[in-house]
C-alpha positions in Angstrom: -25.1 66.3 -60.1 -26.2 63.0 -58.7 -23.8 60.0 -59.4 -26.4 57.5 -58.3 -27.4 55.0 -61.0 -30.8 53.2 -60.7 -32.2 50.6 -63.1 -35.5 48.7 -63.0 -35.2 45.3 -61.5 -36.3 43.4 -64.6 -33.8 45.1 -66.9 -30.8 44.3 -64.6 -32.0 40.8 -64.1 -32.2 39.9 -67.7 -28.8 41.5 -68.4 -27.4 39.7 -65.5 -28.6 36.3 -66.5 -27.4 36.8 -70.0 -23.9 37.6 -69.0 -23.5 35.6 -65.8 -25.3 32.5 -67.3 -26.3 29.4 -65.5 -25.0 25.8 -65.7 -24.8 22.7 -63.7 -22.2 22.7 -61.0 -19.4 20.2 -60.7 -16.5 18.9 -58.6 -16.3 16.9 -55.6 -18.1 17.7 -52.4 -15.7 16.4 -49.7 -14.8 19.8 -48.6 -18.4 20.9 -48.2 -20.8 20.6 -45.3 -23.0 17.6 -45.5 -26.1 19.9 -45.1 -25.1 21.7 -48.3 -24.3 18.8 -50.7 -27.9 18.6 -52.2 -27.2 22.1 -53.5 -25.0 23.1 -56.3 -21.5 24.3 -55.6 -21.0 28.1 -56.1 -18.8 29.1 -59.0 -16.9 31.7 -57.0 -14.0 31.7 -54.7 -14.6 33.0 -51.2 -11.6 34.5 -49.3 -11.2 34.2 -45.6 -12.9 36.8 -43.5 -10.4 39.5 -42.7 -12.7 41.4 -40.2 -16.4 41.4 -39.4 -16.4 45.2 -39.6 -16.6 46.7 -43.0 -15.6 50.1 -41.9 -15.5 52.2 -38.8 -18.9 53.6 -37.6 -17.8 57.2 -37.6 -16.8 57.1 -41.3 -20.0 55.4 -42.2 -22.1 57.9 -40.3 -20.2 60.7 -41.9 -21.5 59.3 -45.2 -25.1 58.9 -43.6 -24.9 55.2 -44.8 -27.3 53.5 -42.5 -30.0 56.2 -43.0 -29.6 56.1 -46.7 -29.9 52.3 -46.8 -32.8 52.1 -44.4 -34.7 54.8 -46.3 -34.2 52.9 -49.5 -35.4 49.7 -47.8 -38.4 51.3 -46.5 -37.7 50.7 -42.8 -40.5 52.1 -40.6 -41.6 51.9 -36.9 -43.0 48.5 -36.0 -41.2 46.4 -38.5 -39.4 43.2 -37.8 -35.9 43.1 -39.3 -33.0 40.6 -39.4 -29.4 41.8 -39.6 -27.4 38.8 -40.9 -23.7 39.0 -40.4 -24.3 41.7 -37.8 -20.7 41.8 -36.6 -20.1 44.7 -34.3 -23.8 45.9 -34.7 -23.5 49.0 -36.8 -26.8 48.3 -38.5 -28.4 46.4 -35.6 -28.1 49.5 -33.4 -29.5 51.8 -36.1 -32.3 49.4 -37.1 -33.3 49.1 -33.5 -33.7 52.9 -33.3 -35.7 53.0 -36.6 -38.2 50.3 -35.9 -38.7 51.6 -32.4 -40.3 49.9 -29.4 -43.0 48.3 -31.4 -40.5 46.7 -33.8 -38.0 43.9 -33.4 -34.4 43.3 -34.7 -32.8 39.9 -34.7 -29.0 40.1 -35.0 -27.3 37.0 -36.5 -23.7 36.0 -37.1 -21.6 32.8 -37.4 -18.8 34.3 -35.3 -19.4 33.6 -31.6 -16.9 36.1 -30.4 -18.6 38.8 -32.4 -21.9 37.8 -31.0 -20.6 38.1 -27.4 -19.3 41.5 -28.1 -22.6 42.5 -29.8 -24.5 41.1 -26.7 -22.5 43.3 -24.4 -23.2 46.3 -26.6 -27.0 45.6 -26.7 -27.1 45.4 -23.0 -25.0 48.5 -22.5 -27.1 50.5 -24.9 -30.3 48.9 -23.4 -31.7 47.8 -26.9 -34.7 46.0 -25.6 -36.1 45.3 -29.0 -33.0 43.4 -30.1 -32.3 39.6 -29.9 -29.2 37.8 -30.9 -28.9 34.3 -32.5 -26.0 32.3 -34.0 -26.3 31.0 -37.5 -24.6 28.5 -39.8 -22.5 29.0 -43.0 -25.3 27.4 -45.0 -28.4 28.5 -42.9 -29.3 31.7 -41.3 -31.5 29.7 -38.9 -34.4 32.3 -38.9 -37.9 31.6 -37.7 -40.5 31.2 -40.5 -42.8 34.0 -41.8 -41.2 36.5 -39.4 -39.4 39.4 -41.3 -40.4 42.4 -43.2 -36.8 42.8 -44.2 -33.6 40.7 -44.1 -30.4 42.7 -44.3 -27.2 41.2 -45.9 -24.7 44.1 -45.6 -21.2 43.6 -47.0 -21.3 40.0 -46.1 -23.1 38.0 -48.9 -19.8 37.7 -50.9 -18.3 35.7 -47.9 -21.2 33.2 -47.9 -19.6 29.8 -48.9 -22.8 28.1 -49.7 -25.0 30.9 -51.2 -27.6 28.6 -52.8 -28.3 26.7 -49.5 -28.2 29.8 -47.5 -30.7 32.0 -49.4 -32.9 28.9 -50.1 -33.2 28.3 -46.3 -33.6 32.0 -45.8 -36.7 32.3 -48.0 -39.3 30.9 -45.5 -38.3 33.6 -43.0 -39.8 36.3 -45.1 -43.3 37.6 -44.5 -45.6 37.5 -47.6 -44.4 40.9 -48.6 -40.9 40.7 -47.0 -37.8 41.6 -48.9 -34.1 40.9 -48.7 -31.7 43.8 -48.8 -28.2 43.3 -50.0 -25.5 46.0 -49.8 -22.2 45.1 -51.3 -19.3 46.2 -53.7 -19.0 45.7 -57.4 -15.7 43.8 -57.5 -14.6 40.1 -57.6 -15.3 37.9 -54.7 -11.6 37.5 -54.2 -11.5 41.2 -53.3 -14.4 41.1 -50.9 -17.2 42.1 -53.2 -19.5 40.4 -55.7 -20.3 41.6 -59.3 -24.0 42.6 -59.5 -24.7 40.2 -62.4 -23.6 37.3 -60.4 -25.5 38.3 -57.4 -28.7 38.7 -59.5 -28.2 35.3 -61.0 -27.7 33.5 -57.7 -30.9 35.0 -56.2 -32.9 34.3 -59.4 -31.7 30.7 -59.3 -33.4 30.3 -55.9 -36.6 32.0 -56.8 -36.1 35.7 -56.0 -37.1 38.6 -58.1 -34.9 41.7 -58.3 -37.1 44.6 -57.2 -34.6 47.4 -57.2 -30.9 48.1 -57.8 -29.0 51.3 -57.0 -25.3 52.2 -57.1 -24.6 54.8 -54.4 -21.1 56.0 -53.8 -22.2 57.3 -50.4 -22.9 53.9 -49.1 -19.5 52.7 -50.7 -21.2 50.2 -53.0 -24.6 49.2 -54.3 -28.1 48.5 -52.9 -30.2 45.6 -54.2 -33.6 44.6 -53.0 -35.1 41.1 -53.7 -38.5 39.5 -53.1 -39.4 35.8 -53.2 -41.7 34.8 -56.0 -43.4 31.4 -56.7 -42.4 28.2 -55.0 -38.9 27.4 -53.9 -37.1 25.2 -56.4 -36.0 21.8 -55.4 -32.3 22.0 -54.4 -31.3 19.5 -57.1 -32.9 21.7 -59.8 -30.9 24.8 -58.9 -28.5 25.8 -61.7 -25.0 27.1 -60.9 -24.3 30.8 -62.0 -21.1 31.3 -63.9 -18.8 34.1 -62.8 -18.9 37.1 -65.3 -16.3 36.5 -68.0 -15.9 32.9 -67.4 
């Protein structure tokens, strides 16, 4: 018997917004980057990054994680994909193989040491279709209109300025491009993010939930978003409440 749970995007989004709710953010901004202060403060704590590796690659391959996620995301030869928070490159390597020589993968991280290690791996494995770029905590710094898919795998809960981050990420999508989020349904203090809060934050910046699937074999859930309509002005974005607050 399958234990996957799948719901249409609209149903999940409505439920998420009702329970997560939205309100104006508050508090002082002295501890925030200057480049983020026009955006609302996120109503969720973000713990320090323990490691940029979610799990060892052998265990993830035993679950067939990457192939399952890439199949759900519709990754095909010739696509251009961004792997945000690439870390050691688990998805970068497998996306490189899937998109093939005609495709491109941009691996991004804010950890310089991780990018250096990934660069060594890319050279060693001769991944000629992979490029590497540093990002910022509130800006993935992606080229505009470039990507069929943007992957945020087990990292979105660690983004300290989510509204600024995904607002600045939107222009990087091609007209039919999508954002793929893989994460865990648990509080952000426990290195996850409740789906209802995830849905509300993306909706606040003008993304539509296209698909949501809970999959034990990927040790979490899969969510797919697409940008709709114009980007809201940063000052008009409403802060999403944590579920239960």
